[in-house]
mmCIF file of the C-alpha atoms, coordinates in Angstrom:
data_MODEL
# 
_entry.id   MODEL 
# 
loop_
_atom_site.group_PDB 
_atom_site.id 
_atom_site.type_symbol 
_atom_site.label_atom_id 
_atom_site.label_alt_id 
_atom_site.label_comp_id 
_atom_site.label_asym_id 
_atom_site.label_entity_id 
_atom_site.label_seq_id 
_atom_site.pdbx_PDB_ins_code 
_atom_site.Cartn_x 
_atom_site.Cartn_y 
_atom_site.Cartn_z 
_atom_site.occupancy 
_atom_site.B_iso_or_equiv 
_atom_site.pdbx_formal_charge 
_atom_site.auth_seq_id 
_atom_site.auth_comp_id 
_atom_site.auth_asym_id 
_atom_site.auth_atom_id 
_atom_site.pdbx_PDB_model_num 
ATOM 1  C CA . MET A 1 1  ? 35.742 52.184 33.188  1.00 0.00 ? 1  MET A CA 1 
ATOM 2  C CA . LYS A 1 2  ? 32.640 50.582 31.715  1.00 0.00 ? 2  LYS A CA 1 
ATOM 3  C CA . ILE A 1 3  ? 31.207 52.244 28.617  1.00 0.00 ? 3  ILE A CA 1 
ATOM 4  C CA . PRO A 1 4  ? 27.418 52.549 28.770  1.00 0.00 ? 4  PRO A CA 1 
ATOM 5  C CA . THR A 1 5  ? 25.510 51.103 25.823  1.00 0.00 ? 5  THR A CA 1 
ATOM 6  C CA . LEU A 1 6  ? 22.058 51.838 24.499  1.00 0.00 ? 6  LEU A CA 1 
ATOM 7  C CA . SER A 1 7  ? 19.895 48.878 23.606  1.00 0.00 ? 7  SER A CA 1 
ATOM 8  C CA . LEU A 1 8  ? 16.348 48.908 22.303  1.00 0.00 ? 8  LEU A CA 1 
ATOM 9  C CA . ALA A 1 9  ? 15.793 45.285 23.314  1.00 0.00 ? 9  ALA A CA 1 
ATOM 10 C CA . PRO A 1 10 ? 13.919 44.708 26.581  1.00 0.00 ? 10 PRO A CA 1 
ATOM 11 C CA . PRO A 1 11 ? 15.978 43.256 29.411  1.00 0.00 ? 11 PRO A CA 1 
ATOM 12 C CA . ALA A 1 12 ? 15.773 39.483 29.661  1.00 0.00 ? 12 ALA A CA 1 
ATOM 13 C CA . LEU A 1 13 ? 13.569 38.186 32.434  1.00 0.00 ? 13 LEU A CA 1 
ATOM 14 C CA . ASP A 1 14 ? 14.154 34.875 34.059  1.00 0.00 ? 14 ASP A CA 1 
ATOM 15 C CA . ASP A 1 15 ? 11.270 33.144 35.805  1.00 0.00 ? 15 ASP A CA 1 
ATOM 16 C CA . SER A 1 16 ? 12.632 33.817 39.281  1.00 0.00 ? 16 SER A CA 1 
ATOM 17 C CA . ARG A 1 17 ? 12.055 37.574 38.831  1.00 0.00 ? 17 ARG A CA 1 
ATOM 18 C CA . LEU A 1 18 ? 8.464  37.176 37.655  1.00 0.00 ? 18 LEU A CA 1 
ATOM 19 C CA . PRO A 1 19 ? 5.490  37.112 40.013  1.00 0.00 ? 19 PRO A CA 1 
ATOM 20 C CA . HIS A 1 20 ? 4.012  33.681 40.691  1.00 0.00 ? 20 HIS A CA 1 
ATOM 21 C CA . HIS A 1 21 ? 0.988  34.103 38.373  1.00 0.00 ? 21 HIS A CA 1 
ATOM 22 C CA . ALA A 1 22 ? 3.210  35.338 35.533  1.00 0.00 ? 22 ALA A CA 1 
ATOM 23 C CA . ARG A 1 23 ? 5.474  32.314 35.932  1.00 0.00 ? 23 ARG A CA 1 
ATOM 24 C CA . ARG A 1 24 ? 2.468  30.026 35.594  1.00 0.00 ? 24 ARG A CA 1 
ATOM 25 C CA . ARG A 1 25 ? 1.252  31.883 32.517  1.00 0.00 ? 25 ARG A CA 1 
ATOM 26 C CA . SER A 1 26 ? 4.707  31.699 31.036  1.00 0.00 ? 26 SER A CA 1 
ATOM 27 C CA . LEU A 1 27 ? 4.867  27.952 31.650  1.00 0.00 ? 27 LEU A CA 1 
ATOM 28 C CA . ARG A 1 28 ? 1.414  27.512 30.111  1.00 0.00 ? 28 ARG A CA 1 
ATOM 29 C CA . ALA A 1 29 ? 2.447  29.533 27.061  1.00 0.00 ? 29 ALA A CA 1 
ATOM 30 C CA . ARG A 1 30 ? 5.602  27.469 26.659  1.00 0.00 ? 30 ARG A CA 1 
ATOM 31 C CA . ARG A 1 31 ? 3.640  24.225 26.906  1.00 0.00 ? 31 ARG A CA 1 
ATOM 32 C CA . ALA A 1 32 ? 1.095  25.440 24.339  1.00 0.00 ? 32 ALA A CA 1 
ATOM 33 C CA . ARG A 1 33 ? 3.889  26.535 22.005  1.00 0.00 ? 33 ARG A CA 1 
ATOM 34 C CA . GLY A 1 34 ? 5.582  23.153 22.394  1.00 0.00 ? 34 GLY A CA 1 
ATOM 35 C CA . LEU A 1 35 ? 2.310  21.345 21.739  1.00 0.00 ? 35 LEU A CA 1 
ATOM 36 C CA . ARG A 1 36 ? 1.652  23.403 18.598  1.00 0.00 ? 36 ARG A CA 1 
ATOM 37 C CA . ARG A 1 37 ? 5.186  22.714 17.387  1.00 0.00 ? 37 ARG A CA 1 
ATOM 38 C CA . ALA A 1 38 ? 4.788  18.978 18.007  1.00 0.00 ? 38 ALA A CA 1 
ATOM 39 C CA . LEU A 1 39 ? 1.437  18.916 16.183  1.00 0.00 ? 39 LEU A CA 1 
ATOM 40 C CA . ALA A 1 40 ? 2.972  20.770 13.232  1.00 0.00 ? 40 ALA A CA 1 
ATOM 41 C CA . TRP A 1 41 ? 5.780  18.174 13.033  1.00 0.00 ? 41 TRP A CA 1 
ATOM 42 C CA . VAL A 1 42 ? 3.257  15.318 13.193  1.00 0.00 ? 42 VAL A CA 1 
ATOM 43 C CA . ALA A 1 43 ? 1.182  16.902 10.413  1.00 0.00 ? 43 ALA A CA 1 
ATOM 44 C CA . ALA A 1 44 ? 4.252  17.460 8.217   1.00 0.00 ? 44 ALA A CA 1 
ATOM 45 C CA . LEU A 1 45 ? 5.435  13.879 8.726   1.00 0.00 ? 45 LEU A CA 1 
ATOM 46 C CA . ALA A 1 46 ? 1.944  12.561 7.935   1.00 0.00 ? 46 ALA A CA 1 
ATOM 47 C CA . VAL A 1 47 ? 1.868  14.505 4.654   1.00 0.00 ? 47 VAL A CA 1 
ATOM 48 C CA . LEU A 1 48 ? 5.338  13.227 3.737   1.00 0.00 ? 48 LEU A CA 1 
ATOM 49 C CA . ALA A 1 49 ? 4.297  9.653  4.560   1.00 0.00 ? 49 ALA A CA 1 
ATOM 50 C CA . LEU A 1 50 ? 1.218  9.969  2.322   1.00 0.00 ? 50 LEU A CA 1 
ATOM 51 C CA . VAL A 1 51 ? 3.340  11.298 -0.547  1.00 0.00 ? 51 VAL A CA 1 
ATOM 52 C CA . PHE A 1 52 ? 5.841  8.467  -0.225  1.00 0.00 ? 52 PHE A CA 1 
ATOM 53 C CA . LEU A 1 53 ? 3.050  5.889  0.057   1.00 0.00 ? 53 LEU A CA 1 
ATOM 54 C CA . SER A 1 54 ? 1.414  7.234  -3.096  1.00 0.00 ? 54 SER A CA 1 
ATOM 55 C CA . TYR A 1 55 ? 4.553  6.341  -5.052  1.00 0.00 ? 55 TYR A CA 1 
ATOM 56 C CA . LEU A 1 56 ? 3.991  2.675  -4.162  1.00 0.00 ? 56 LEU A CA 1 
ATOM 57 C CA . SER A 1 57 ? 1.020  2.678  -6.546  1.00 0.00 ? 57 SER A CA 1 
ATOM 58 C CA . PRO A 1 58 ? 2.292  1.855  -10.067 1.00 0.00 ? 58 PRO A CA 1 
ATOM 59 C CA . GLY A 1 59 ? -0.749 3.435  -11.723 1.00 0.00 ? 59 GLY A CA 1 
ATOM 60 C CA . MET A 1 60 ? -0.169 6.769  -10.022 1.00 0.00 ? 60 MET A CA 1 
ATOM 61 C CA . VAL A 1 61 ? 3.523  6.756  -10.945 1.00 0.00 ? 61 VAL A CA 1 
ATOM 62 C CA . PHE A 1 62 ? 2.702  5.924  -14.588 1.00 0.00 ? 62 PHE A CA 1 
ATOM 63 C CA . THR A 1 63 ? 0.066  8.681  -14.768 1.00 0.00 ? 63 THR A CA 1 
ATOM 64 C CA . LEU A 1 64 ? 2.434  11.208 -13.210 1.00 0.00 ? 64 LEU A CA 1 
ATOM 65 C CA . ALA A 1 65 ? 5.208  10.229 -15.639 1.00 0.00 ? 65 ALA A CA 1 
ATOM 66 C CA . ASN A 1 66 ? 2.834  10.643 -18.593 1.00 0.00 ? 66 ASN A CA 1 
ATOM 67 C CA . GLN A 1 67 ? 1.711  14.058 -17.378 1.00 0.00 ? 67 GLN A CA 1 
ATOM 68 C CA . VAL A 1 68 ? 5.300  15.226 -16.986 1.00 0.00 ? 68 VAL A CA 1 
ATOM 69 C CA . TRP A 1 69 ? 6.224  13.811 -20.406 1.00 0.00 ? 69 TRP A CA 1 
ATOM 70 C CA . ASN A 1 70 ? 3.250  15.582 -22.035 1.00 0.00 ? 70 ASN A CA 1 
ATOM 71 C CA . CYS A 1 71 ? 4.619  18.929 -20.852 1.00 0.00 ? 71 CYS A CA 1 
ATOM 72 C CA . PHE A 1 72 ? 7.479  18.587 -23.376 1.00 0.00 ? 72 PHE A CA 1 
# 
């Protein structure tokens, strides 16, 4: 005997049960989400690269060290 359960979550839909236009919209939404995610990763990696490149400048490192030392 199977015990019935109550769930507030909507039932999962796979693309085969959606109408054709909804499947296309879903695919478009997934592509847009993937593109936004990829652009966010590219932006984060660019910021990290700029930070690491700034440490190659001895003047910047010396100034930063002096500013940190002046805090004490």
